[in-house]
Backbone as CSV, one residue per row, in Angstrom:
resi,resn,N_x,N_y,N_z,CA_x,CA_y,CA_z,C_x,C_y,C_z
1,MET,34.395,-52.549,-6.369,35.396,-51.589,-6.850,35.507,-50.443,-5.853
2,SER,36.729,-50.045,-5.514,36.943,-48.990,-4.522,36.549,-47.621,-5.087
3,GLN,36.321,-46.684,-4.142,35.965,-45.327,-4.534,37.075,-44.688,-5.376
4,ASN,38.336,-44.984,-5.005,39.480,-44.432,-5.753,39.494,-44.918,-7.202
5,SER,39.166,-46.206,-7.376,39.140,-46.774,-8.730,38.056,-46.118,-9.576
6,VAL,36.869,-45.961,-8.985,35.762,-45.327,-9.695,36.130,-43.893,-10.058
7,GLN,36.770,-43.197,-9.130,37.174,-41.809,-9.365,38.194,-41.722,-10.504
8,SER,39.117,-42.679,-10.544,40.119,-42.695,-11.618,39.466,-42.915,-12.976
9,ILE,38.461,-43.802,-13.013,37.749,-44.052,-14.269,37.023,-42.788,-14.716
10,GLU,36.358,-42.120,-13.779,35.643,-40.882,-14.108,36.608,-39.827,-14.649
11,ARG,37.776,-39.714,-14.009,38.766,-38.725,-14.458,39.330,-39.075,-15.830
12,ALA,39.488,-40.373,-16.089,39.974,-40.807,-17.404,38.990,-40.383,-18.496
13,PHE,37.692,-40.555,-18.212,36.680,-40.134,-19.189,36.643,-38.612,-19.331
14,GLU,36.865,-37.903,-18.263,36.914,-36.434,-18.328,38.054,-35.987,-19.245
15,ILE,39.198,-36.650,-19.120,40.360,-36.326,-19.967,40.059,-36.639,-21.423
16,ILE,39.479,-37.818,-21.663,39.138,-38.226,-23.036,38.154,-37.245,-23.659
17,GLU,37.131,-36.869,-22.904,36.114,-35.945,-23.426,36.704,-34.558,-23.680
18,ALA,37.657,-34.147,-22.846,38.314,-32.846,-23.052,39.157,-32.871,-24.322
19,LEU,39.860,-33.979,-24.565,40.697,-34.093,-25.763,39.850,-34.220,-27.034
20,ALA,38.644,-34.782,-26.895,37.783,-35.001,-28.063,37.386,-33.698,-28.751
21,VAL,37.339,-32.612,-28.004,36.923,-31.330,-28.593,38.111,-30.411,-28.884
22,GLU,39.318,-30.960,-28.782,40.536,-30.174,-29.045,41.365,-30.873,-30.113
23,PRO,41.091,-30.626,-31.416,41.805,-31.332,-32.487,43.313,-31.139,-32.456
24,LYS,43.784,-29.992,-31.915,45.227,-29.743,-31.848,45.858,-30.349,-30.596
25,GLY,45.027,-30.892,-29.720,45.529,-31.528,-28.513,45.722,-30.569,-27.363
26,LEU,46.023,-31.135,-26.210,46.255,-30.347,-24.993,47.475,-30.899,-24.263
27,SER,48.197,-29.997,-23.607,49.336,-30.419,-22.796,48.830,-30.863,-21.421
28,ILE,49.711,-31.463,-20.653,49.335,-31.875,-19.294,48.916,-30.662,-18.475
29,THR,49.653,-29.547,-18.621,49.321,-28.322,-17.881,47.938,-27.813,-18.263
30,GLN,47.644,-27.814,-19.572,46.347,-27.334,-20.035,45.209,-28.228,-19.536
31,LEU,45.434,-29.534,-19.572,44.422,-30.468,-19.064,44.217,-30.278,-17.565
32,SER,45.321,-30.091,-16.873,45.268,-29.884,-15.423,44.420,-28.654,-15.084
33,GLN,44.655,-27.579,-15.815,43.922,-26.336,-15.566,42.454,-26.466,-15.982
34,LYS,42.228,-27.076,-17.125,40.869,-27.204,-17.657,39.978,-28.063,-16.768
35,LEU,40.566,-29.124,-16.202,39.773,-30.082,-15.425,39.940,-29.913,-13.913
36,SER,40.787,-28.946,-13.536,41.056,-28.705,-12.102,41.575,-29.972,-11.424
37,LEU,42.516,-30.600,-12.099,43.148,-31.806,-11.558,44.631,-31.562,-11.386
38,HIS,45.232,-32.261,-10.437,46.677,-32.135,-10.211,47.416,-32.708,-11.419
39,LYS,48.551,-32.089,-11.787,49.339,-32.550,-12.943,49.749,-34.013,-12.815
40,THR,50.105,-34.406,-11.606,50.527,-35.802,-11.382,49.401,-36.768,-11.711
41,THR,48.191,-36.421,-11.316,47.016,-37.265,-11.596,46.770,-37.364,-13.091
42,VAL,46.841,-36.214,-13.770,46.622,-36.180,-15.222,47.673,-37.025,-15.936
43,HIS,48.924,-36.867,-15.530,50.026,-37.613,-16.157,49.848,-39.115,-15.961
44,ARG,49.474,-39.533,-14.754,49.310,-40.963,-14.453,48.202,-41.579,-15.316
45,ILE,47.082,-40.878,-15.403,45.957,-41.404,-16.185,46.290,-41.398,-17.679
46,LEU,46.937,-40.341,-18.138,47.327,-40.261,-19.550,48.245,-41.410,-19.943
47,GLN,49.176,-41.756,-19.077,50.116,-42.839,-19.379,49.383,-44.160,-19.569
48,THR,48.363,-44.385,-18.746,47.599,-45.632,-18.842,46.851,-45.711,-20.162
49,ILE,46.126,-44.639,-20.515,45.343,-44.696,-21.756,46.220,-44.533,-22.999
50,LEU,47.394,-43.919,-22.804,48.377,-43.830,-23.897,48.890,-45.223,-24.241
51,ASN,49.196,-46.012,-23.208,49.719,-47.367,-23.406,48.724,-48.266,-24.134
52,ARG,47.441,-47.966,-24.004,46.409,-48.784,-24.652,45.978,-48.225,-26.009
53,GLY,46.623,-47.139,-26.437,46.368,-46.609,-27.773,45.200,-45.652,-27.897
54,TYR,44.577,-45.318,-26.744,43.421,-44.424,-26.807,43.835,-42.949,-26.872
55,VAL,45.090,-42.691,-26.567,45.622,-41.327,-26.633,46.990,-41.402,-27.282
56,GLN,47.368,-40.359,-28.024,48.713,-40.292,-28.595,49.347,-38.948,-28.225
57,LYS,50.662,-38.954,-28.165,51.389,-37.746,-27.777,52.199,-37.223,-28.955
58,ASP,52.031,-35.942,-29.258,52.802,-35.306,-30.323,54.200,-34.999,-29.798
59,PRO,55.249,-35.618,-30.359,56.611,-35.422,-29.845,57.126,-33.985,-30.014
60,GLN,56.535,-33.236,-30.954,56.966,-31.855,-31.196,56.344,-30.886,-30.193
61,THR,55.017,-30.968,-30.083,54.305,-30.002,-29.233,54.110,-30.502,-27.800
62,LEU,54.341,-31.825,-27.591,54.113,-32.480,-26.293,52.640,-32.411,-25.870
63,ARG,51.786,-32.243,-26.874,50.352,-32.231,-26.589,49.770,-33.631,-26.813
64,TYR,48.694,-33.908,-26.107,48.017,-35.195,-26.222,46.747,-35.061,-27.049
65,LYS,46.515,-36.065,-27.892,45.304,-36.117,-28.726,44.691,-37.507,-28.603
66,LEU,43.446,-37.625,-29.066,42.835,-38.951,-29.089,43.609,-39.852,-30.047
67,GLY,43.733,-41.136,-29.688,44.498,-42.084,-30.497,43.643,-42.855,-31.487
68,VAL,44.315,-43.643,-32.305,43.635,-44.386,-33.373,42.729,-45.497,-32.835
69,LYS,42.920,-45.874,-31.572,42.084,-46.934,-30.998,40.612,-46.535,-31.045
70,PHE,40.346,-45.235,-30.872,38.964,-44.775,-30.930,38.393,-44.939,-32.337
71,VAL,39.236,-44.741,-33.338,38.798,-44.915,-34.724,38.433,-46.382,-34.952
72,GLU,39.275,-47.285,-34.445,39.029,-48.721,-34.611,37.715,-49.123,-33.966
73,ILE,37.508,-48.672,-32.726,36.294,-49.044,-31.994,35.057,-48.456,-32.666
74,SER,35.152,-47.196,-33.075,34.020,-46.549,-33.752,33.685,-47.264,-35.046
75,SER,34.727,-47.661,-35.780,34.509,-48.368,-37.050,33.791,-49.694,-36.822
76,LEU,34.225,-50.429,-35.785,33.585,-51.705,-35.472,32.118,-51.510,-35.112
77,TYR,31.855,-50.491,-34.292,30.485,-50.212,-33.865,29.607,-49.844,-35.056
78,LEU,30.104,-48.923,-35.892,29.336,-48.480,-37.052,29.168,-49.606,-38.064
79,ASN,30.235,-50.414,-38.227,30.154,-51.558,-39.143,29.053,-52.519,-38.734
80,ASN,28.954,-52.777,-37.412,27.968,-53.729,-36.920,26.548,-53.219,-37.114
81,ILE,26.357,-51.904,-36.926,25.035,-51.322,-37.157,24.680,-51.438,-38.634
82,GLU,25.601,-51.033,-39.493,25.366,-51.077,-40.930,25.198,-52.516,-41.389
83,LEU,26.042,-53.387,-40.882,26.021,-54.796,-41.259,24.654,-55.408,-40.988
84,ARG,24.148,-55.213,-39.794,22.863,-55.814,-39.427,21.728,-55.249,-40.288
85,THR,21.765,-53.941,-40.507,20.730,-53.292,-41.319,20.741,-53.816,-42.751
86,GLU,21.931,-53.900,-43.330,22.047,-54.344,-44.719,21.757,-55.835,-44.876
87,ALA,22.128,-56.610,-43.857,22.008,-58.064,-43.975,20.589,-58.581,-43.753
88,HIS,19.835,-57.885,-42.907,18.551,-58.420,-42.447,17.608,-58.886,-43.568
89,PRO,17.381,-58.081,-44.614,16.465,-58.550,-45.674,16.943,-59.830,-46.360
90,PHE,18.250,-59.961,-46.517,18.807,-61.159,-47.162,18.670,-62.384,-46.249
91,LEU,18.792,-62.150,-44.943,18.610,-63.258,-43.996,17.171,-63.772,-44.067
92,ARG,16.233,-62.858,-44.179,14.817,-63.246,-44.278,14.579,-64.086,-45.534
93,GLU,15.201,-63.694,-46.628,15.068,-64.453,-47.884,15.593,-65.882,-47.712
94,LEU,16.713,-66.000,-47.020,17.332,-67.311,-46.809,16.451,-68.197,-45.928
95,VAL,15.852,-67.609,-44.900,14.931,-68.348,-44.023,13.756,-68.886,-44.839
96,ALA,13.176,-68.012,-45.654,12.021,-68.409,-46.464,12.387,-69.472,-47.504
97,MET,13.596,-69.351,-48.058,14.045,-70.270,-49.112,14.301,-71.680,-48.581
98,LEU,14.919,-71.773,-47.408,15.381,-73.081,-46.924,14.635,-73.607,-45.695
99,ASN,13.743,-72.776,-45.125,12.976,-73.206,-43.950,13.898,-73.574,-42.780
100,VAL,14.818,-72.673,-42.488,15.831,-72.891,-41.460,15.927,-71.662,-40.560
101,THR,16.736,-71.762,-39.510,17.061,-70.599,-38.692,18.368,-70.013,-39.222
102,VAL,18.435,-68.692,-39.307,19.625,-68.029,-39.851,20.243,-67.127,-38.784
103,HIS,21.564,-67.180,-38.686,22.308,-66.327,-37.754,23.288,-65.427,-38.504
104,LEU,23.477,-64.246,-37.968,24.535,-63.332,-38.406,25.417,-63.119,-37.194
105,ALA,26.738,-63.251,-37.368,27.626,-63.174,-36.202,28.969,-62.549,-36.546
106,ILE,29.635,-62.094,-35.496,31.000,-61.589,-35.610,31.886,-62.419,-34.701
107,LEU,33.194,-62.307,-34.911,34.164,-63.018,-34.081,34.758,-62.058,-33.068
108,ASP,34.788,-62.473,-31.809,35.417,-61.682,-30.760,36.365,-62.588,-29.991
109,GLY,37.651,-62.507,-30.325,38.623,-63.404,-29.700,38.366,-64.834,-30.129
110,SER,38.100,-65.698,-29.166,37.833,-67.106,-29.473,36.338,-67.410,-29.468
111,ASP,35.514,-66.364,-29.407,34.060,-66.538,-29.358,33.366,-65.986,-30.588
112,VAL,32.227,-66.577,-30.880,31.295,-66.041,-31.867,30.236,-65.267,-31.089
113,VAL,29.870,-64.085,-31.593,28.809,-63.297,-30.968,27.697,-63.109,-31.992
114,TYR,26.491,-63.581,-31.655,25.355,-63.429,-32.561,24.870,-61.980,-32.539
115,ILE,24.750,-61.358,-33.722,24.231,-59.991,-33.761,22.869,-59.916,-34.460
116,ASP,22.440,-61.025,-35.052,21.075,-61.103,-35.572,20.692,-62.570,-35.700
117,LYS,19.391,-62.823,-35.587,18.888,-64.196,-35.685,17.448,-64.127,-36.193
118,ILE,17.146,-64.942,-37.193,15.769,-65.044,-37.681,15.392,-66.520,-37.682
119,GLU,14.310,-66.834,-36.987,13.871,-68.219,-36.878,12.693,-68.490,-37.787
120,GLN,12.679,-69.672,-38.354,11.517,-70.122,-39.105,10.411,-70.443,-38.103
121,VAL,9.175,-70.120,-38.454,8.044,-70.422,-37.579,7.998,-71.928,-37.338
122,ASN,7.733,-72.303,-36.097,7.649,-73.718,-35.681,8.976,-74.464,-35.813
123,SER,10.097,-73.712,-35.773,11.401,-74.381,-35.856,11.738,-74.999,-34.498
124,ILE,12.717,-75.900,-34.494,13.136,-76.482,-33.225,13.828,-75.414,-32.388
125,ARG,13.854,-75.637,-31.080,14.445,-74.659,-30.175,15.968,-74.724,-30.248
126,LEU,16.587,-73.600,-30.627,18.044,-73.520,-30.658,18.511,-72.681,-29.482
127,TYR,19.642,-73.067,-28.903,20.167,-72.340,-27.747,20.976,-71.131,-28.210
128,SER,20.298,-70.226,-28.892,20.990,-69.034,-29.373,20.073,-67.831,-29.224
129,SER,20.696,-66.666,-29.077,19.949,-65.422,-28.999,20.897,-64.295,-29.356
130,ILE,20.347,-63.168,-29.784,21.176,-62.035,-30.169,21.986,-61.581,-28.960
131,GLY,23.292,-61.422,-29.165,24.185,-61.029,-28.080,24.857,-62.194,-27.380
132,LYS,24.362,-63.412,-27.613,24.956,-64.584,-26.964,26.311,-64.909,-27.572
133,ARG,27.214,-65.406,-26.733,28.541,-65.820,-27.171,28.637,-67.338,-27.126
134,VAL,29.249,-67.915,-28.152,29.502,-69.356,-28.176,30.916,-69.591,-28.690
135,PRO,31.529,-70.704,-28.340,32.906,-70.961,-28.791,33.004,-71.068,-30.311
136,ALA,34.032,-70.465,-30.861,34.214,-70.469,-32.319,34.581,-71.852,-32.848
137,TYR,35.339,-72.638,-32.065,35.914,-73.870,-32.594,34.881,-74.954,-32.898
138,CYS,33.676,-74.852,-32.300,32.681,-75.903,-32.533,31.429,-75.373,-33.217
139,THR,31.567,-74.259,-33.931,30.450,-73.698,-34.694,30.896,-73.451,-36.131
140,ALA,29.952,-73.548,-37.051,30.267,-73.268,-38.462,30.668,-71.805,-38.621
141,LEU,29.952,-70.916,-37.943,30.271,-69.481,-37.993,31.702,-69.235,-37.539
142,GLY,32.065,-69.838,-36.431,33.403,-69.631,-35.875,34.495,-70.173,-36.764
143,LYS,34.277,-71.370,-37.305,35.305,-71.976,-38.162,35.528,-71.158,-39.432
144,VAL,34.435,-70.601,-39.969,34.583,-69.745,-41.145,35.423,-68.517,-40.806
145,MET,35.110,-67.873,-39.676,35.817,-66.634,-39.339,37.246,-66.887,-38.866
146,LEU,37.494,-68.048,-38.287,38.870,-68.403,-37.918,39.713,-68.668,-39.160
147,SER,39.059,-69.030,-40.260,39.804,-69.382,-41.477,40.539,-68.194,-42.092
148,LYS,40.214,-66.970,-41.658,40.931,-65.813,-42.209,42.324,-65.667,-41.602
149,PHE,42.578,-66.402,-40.507,43.880,-66.333,-39.846,44.796,-67.460,-40.329
150,SER,46.085,-67.284,-40.112,47.043,-68.354,-40.419,46.899,-69.463,-39.378
151,ASP,47.455,-70.633,-39.673,47.420,-71.748,-38.711,47.999,-71.329,-37.366
152,GLN,49.110,-70.591,-37.410,49.776,-70.163,-36.172,48.878,-69.226,-35.361
153,GLU,48.183,-68.329,-36.062,47.281,-67.401,-35.374,46.084,-68.132,-34.770
154,VAL,45.565,-69.118,-35.507,44.449,-69.912,-34.986,44.883,-70.650,-33.720
155,GLU,46.069,-71.255,-33.777,46.598,-71.961,-32.597,46.706,-71.034,-31.399
156,LYS,47.186,-69.823,-31.645,47.352,-68.844,-30.561,46.000,-68.468,-29.961
157,ILE,45.010,-68.243,-30.831,43.663,-67.877,-30.362,43.072,-69.003,-29.512
158,LEU,43.193,-70.236,-30.004,42.577,-71.369,-29.311,43.360,-71.816,-28.082
159,SER,44.630,-71.400,-27.993,45.447,-71.789,-26.830,44.984,-71.080,-25.551
160,THR,44.150,-70.053,-25.703,43.702,-69.284,-24.535,42.479,-69.910,-23.868
161,ILE,41.924,-70.964,-24.492,40.703,-71.574,-23.934,40.849,-73.086,-23.824
162,SER,39.912,-73.681,-23.102,39.865,-75.134,-23.005,38.898,-75.655,-24.071
163,LEU,39.350,-76.596,-24.883,38.509,-77.151,-25.941,37.616,-78.246,-25.358
164,GLN,36.449,-77.796,-24.887,35.565,-78.727,-24.201,34.636,-79.423,-25.183
165,SER,34.175,-80.625,-24.819,33.264,-81.410,-25.654,31.824,-81.060,-25.308
166,TYR,31.042,-80.643,-26.312,29.625,-80.371,-26.108,28.765,-81.543,-26.554
167,THR,29.270,-82.259,-27.558,28.599,-83.466,-28.053,29.694,-84.463,-28.399
168,GLN,29.293,-85.648,-28.826,30.299,-86.654,-29.219,31.013,-86.259,-30.511
169,ASN,30.463,-85.280,-31.229,31.078,-84.840,-32.484,31.983,-83.622,-32.337
170,THR,32.039,-83.026,-31.164,32.873,-81.831,-30.982,34.339,-82.178,-31.209
171,ILE,35.004,-81.382,-32.042,36.438,-81.600,-32.302,37.229,-80.862,-31.227
172,THR,37.967,-81.610,-30.431,38.746,-80.998,-29.351,40.256,-81.148,-29.554
173,ASN,40.634,-81.812,-30.634,42.047,-81.981,-30.951,42.497,-80.838,-31.858
174,ILE,43.520,-80.100,-31.461,43.934,-78.903,-32.195,44.356,-79.212,-33.627
175,GLU,45.037,-80.343,-33.838,45.472,-80.692,-35.197,44.277,-80.977,-36.107
176,LYS,43.272,-81.680,-35.564,42.069,-81.956,-36.353,41.322,-80.656,-36.666
177,LEU,41.311,-79.748,-35.691,40.665,-78.456,-35.904,41.362,-77.665,-37.011
178,LEU,42.686,-77.682,-36.981,43.454,-76.975,-38.016,43.195,-77.582,-39.394
179,ASP,43.099,-78.917,-39.464,42.773,-79.575,-40.731,41.402,-79.124,-41.232
180,GLU,40.455,-79.053,-40.290,39.096,-78.626,-40.627,39.091,-77.189,-41.158
181,ILE,39.853,-76.308,-40.508,39.891,-74.895,-40.906,40.607,-74.730,-42.249
182,ARG,41.626,-75.551,-42.498,42.297,-75.514,-43.810,41.300,-75.861,-44.910
183,SER,40.461,-76.871,-44.636,39.473,-77.277,-45.628,38.419,-76.195,-45.835
184,VAL,38.099,-75.433,-44.761,37.172,-74.294,-44.869,37.752,-73.238,-45.809
185,ARG,39.057,-72.974,-45.679,39.718,-71.980,-46.548,39.588,-72.379,-48.015
186,GLU,39.709,-73.674,-48.279,39.677,-74.160,-49.668,38.282,-74.096,-50.272
187,ARG,37.274,-74.517,-49.508,35.923,-74.614,-50.091,35.077,-73.369,-49.890
188,GLY,35.461,-72.507,-48.919,34.745,-71.237,-48.742,33.520,-71.305,-47.852
189,PHE,33.292,-72.436,-47.199,32.190,-72.534,-46.229,32.582,-73.529,-45.140
190,ALA,31.849,-73.477,-44.031,32.140,-74.372,-42.906,30.866,-75.086,-42.472
191,VAL,31.070,-76.253,-41.871,29.935,-77.056,-41.402,30.121,-77.362,-39.913
192,ASP,29.030,-77.246,-39.176,28.984,-77.718,-37.785,28.119,-78.970,-37.817
193,ASN,28.783,-80.115,-37.692,28.100,-81.403,-37.801,27.708,-81.904,-36.411
194,GLU,26.677,-81.274,-35.836,26.213,-81.598,-34.470,27.347,-81.459,-33.461
195,GLU,28.148,-80.424,-33.604,29.310,-80.254,-32.731,29.025,-79.395,-31.498
196,LEU,27.985,-78.554,-31.584,27.610,-77.711,-30.436,26.318,-78.187,-29.803
197,GLN,25.412,-78.672,-30.616,24.104,-79.124,-30.125,23.700,-80.404,-30.833
198,GLU,23.351,-81.421,-30.051,22.934,-82.705,-30.613,21.745,-82.519,-31.550
199,GLY,21.813,-83.153,-32.714,20.686,-83.137,-33.638,20.605,-81.927,-34.534
200,VAL,21.521,-80.962,-34.345,21.475,-79.727,-35.135,22.736,-79.587,-35.975
201,ARG,22.552,-79.323,-37.264,23.684,-79.063,-38.160,23.610,-77.621,-38.653
202,CYS,24.765,-77.050,-38.966,24.843,-75.660,-39.439,25.832,-75.562,-40.599
203,ILE,25.571,-74.603,-41.469,26.489,-74.303,-42.577,26.679,-72.791,-42.598
204,ALA,27.925,-72.337,-42.704,28.219,-70.898,-42.646,29.117,-70.456,-43.788
205,ALA,28.985,-69.178,-44.146,29.825,-68.566,-45.182,30.222,-67.160,-44.734
206,PRO,31.358,-66.666,-45.229,31.895,-65.381,-44.753,31.299,-64.149,-45.435
207,ILE,31.355,-63.020,-44.705,30.942,-61.715,-45.233,32.165,-60.809,-45.229
208,TYR,32.356,-60.081,-46.333,33.499,-59.177,-46.485,33.023,-57.731,-46.602
209,ASP,33.872,-56.796,-46.166,33.529,-55.385,-46.312,34.230,-54.785,-47.526
210,TYR,34.133,-53.469,-47.665,34.677,-52.773,-48.840,36.196,-52.903,-48.955
211,ARG,36.871,-53.221,-47.838,38.328,-53.384,-47.874,38.738,-54.796,-48.263
212,GLY,37.741,-55.675,-48.386,38.060,-57.075,-48.642,38.358,-57.837,-47.366
213,GLU,38.037,-57.227,-46.214,38.280,-57.859,-44.912,37.068,-58.700,-44.519
214,MET,37.312,-59.928,-44.037,36.223,-60.744,-43.523,35.805,-60.163,-42.166
215,ILE,34.576,-59.686,-42.079,34.145,-59.015,-40.847,33.049,-59.769,-40.103
216,ALA,32.441,-60.745,-40.754,31.325,-61.454,-40.138,31.046,-62.726,-40.931
217,ALA,29.995,-63.421,-40.519,29.577,-64.618,-41.256,28.089,-64.836,-41.022
218,ILE,27.464,-65.566,-41.939,26.074,-65.977,-41.735,26.024,-67.500,-41.746
219,SER,25.003,-68.028,-41.073,24.859,-69.485,-41.060,23.397,-69.869,-41.111
220,ILE,23.157,-71.083,-41.568,21.832,-71.687,-41.476,21.930,-72.834,-40.475
221,SER,20.887,-73.001,-39.664,20.859,-74.052,-38.647,19.519,-74.770,-38.701
222,ALA,19.560,-76.090,-38.600,18.324,-76.881,-38.655,18.624,-78.307,-38.203
223,PRO,17.585,-79.094,-37.953,17.800,-80.505,-37.616,18.491,-81.235,-38.761
224,VAL,19.108,-82.336,-38.432,19.824,-83.145,-39.428,18.907,-83.517,-40.596
225,SER,17.630,-83.752,-40.300,16.684,-84.147,-41.361,16.495,-83.052,-42.401
226,VAL,16.653,-81.785,-41.991,16.491,-80.652,-42.899,17.808,-80.322,-43.603
227,LEU,18.920,-80.497,-42.875,20.249,-80.220,-43.438,21.103,-81.488,-43.428
228,PRO,20.732,-82.492,-44.221,21.515,-83.738,-44.238,22.866,-83.519,-44.903
229,PRO,23.877,-84.280,-44.493,25.231,-84.117,-45.042,25.306,-84.195,-46.565
230,HIS,24.487,-85.036,-47.194,24.592,-85.198,-48.649,24.119,-83.961,-49.419
231,LYS,23.493,-82.999,-48.698,23.056,-81.769,-49.357,23.909,-80.559,-48.959
232,ASP,25.042,-80.828,-48.315,25.885,-79.723,-47.839,26.326,-78.783,-48.956
233,GLU,26.800,-79.338,-50.051,27.283,-78.498,-51.163,26.162,-77.625,-51.715
234,GLU,25.007,-78.223,-51.904,23.851,-77.496,-52.462,23.411,-76.371,-51.513
235,ASN,23.296,-76.693,-50.228,22.875,-75.685,-49.249,23.952,-74.624,-49.038
236,ALA,25.206,-75.057,-49.038,26.315,-74.112,-48.851,26.352,-73.086,-49.967
237,GLN,26.009,-73.511,-51.170,25.993,-72.586,-52.307,24.983,-71.462,-52.073
238,LYS,23.818,-71.815,-51.520,22.780,-70.810,-51.241,23.234,-69.851,-50.140
239,VAL,23.879,-70.409,-49.117,24.380,-69.560,-48.017,25.464,-68.629,-48.540
240,ALA,26.379,-69.178,-49.342,27.481,-68.377,-49.895,26.967,-67.276,-50.819
241,GLU,25.944,-67.591,-51.608,25.362,-66.580,-52.498,24.748,-65.433,-51.700
242,THR,24.083,-65.782,-50.599,23.494,-64.750,-49.730,24.584,-63.914,-49.086
243,ALA,25.648,-64.573,-48.625,26.772,-63.851,-48.010,27.414,-62.894,-49.012
244,LYS,27.494,-63.317,-50.261,28.069,-62.456,-51.313,27.199,-61.229,-51.562
245,LYS,25.875,-61.419,-51.525,24.950,-60.289,-51.707,25.132,-59.262,-50.587
246,ILE,25.272,-59.762,-49.368,25.473,-58.858,-48.221,26.816,-58.149,-48.350
247,SER,27.835,-58.901,-48.723,29.174,-58.319,-48.907,29.134,-57.218,-49.960
248,HIS,28.409,-57.487,-51.038,28.278,-56.499,-52.115,27.620,-55.223,-51.598
249,ARG,26.600,-55.371,-50.759,25.911,-54.216,-50.171,26.852,-53.401,-49.284
250,LEU,27.875,-54.076,-48.748,28.850,-53.392,-47.886,30.019,-52.830,-48.690
251,GLY,29.931,-52.941,-50.005,30.958,-52.345,-50.867,32.046,-53.283,-51.316
252,HIS,31.887,-54.582,-51.012,32.924,-55.533,-51.415,32.819,-55.856,-52.903
253,VAL,33.944,-55.799,-53.579,34.008,-56.142,-54.994,34.914,-57.352,-55.140
254,GLU,34.357,-58.432,-55.668,35.149,-59.654,-55.842,36.200,-59.463,-56.920
255,GLU,37.380,-60.001,-56.661,38.447,-59.953,-57.662,38.112,-60.914,-58.803
256,LYS,38.270,-60.427,-60.018,37.989,-61.275,-61.170,39.104,-62.288,-61.370
257,LYS,38.702,-63.524,-61.581,39.689,-64.576,-61.813,40.215,-64.477,-63.227
258,THR,41.548,-64.598,-63.349,42.163,-64.499,-64.688,42.516,-65.885,-65.197
């Protein structure tokens, strides 16, 4: 990265930090004077961060303030901290109950990102770790979280990546994937039938926040012998019950069926 690019990034942060302590906002002239920067430089940087929603301009006063994008990012960050803290004890219960490995994850674009993982002692080695990203389309966690979108939105998300085969069971056909996700919407849980790792099956269920928004998912992972297909419904019920407990801790209230 060139020195000019680094300098522009530093100046962008200087502008953001200056606006953060001015609830009424600042004009280009005021920012220029406060930061000892040329007006042209301030205007150029403001336009870039304005276009991305990090800054907004008051049409009446022509002053700039921090934009709603910061609220969104802060909410996601705080949600993830709270989510992991609230979920952890329930994940431990699930591990002890089923003798499996449990993951907590969020969706980022077309990827699943693990934000917590608890392994059963002497469990088989899984290729997962906190912070690791894996494709959503071939994981139970990903299929559950993709199910909150419409078919068209799912297609758009998956059109940005190559649907590669990890095992002979990986679904790489978009129509079959959409059928699978439709079925996830109906039953409320998803299954990874050795689609990412040979010999390993997973079952996942969604987590909702106080707004009723699906923000994450939990899954159980184990060898086929521990999670055989004929026990999917029984195991899925336990995963879903745990997910509901976590959702409840986050303020989610289920709508009563009439």
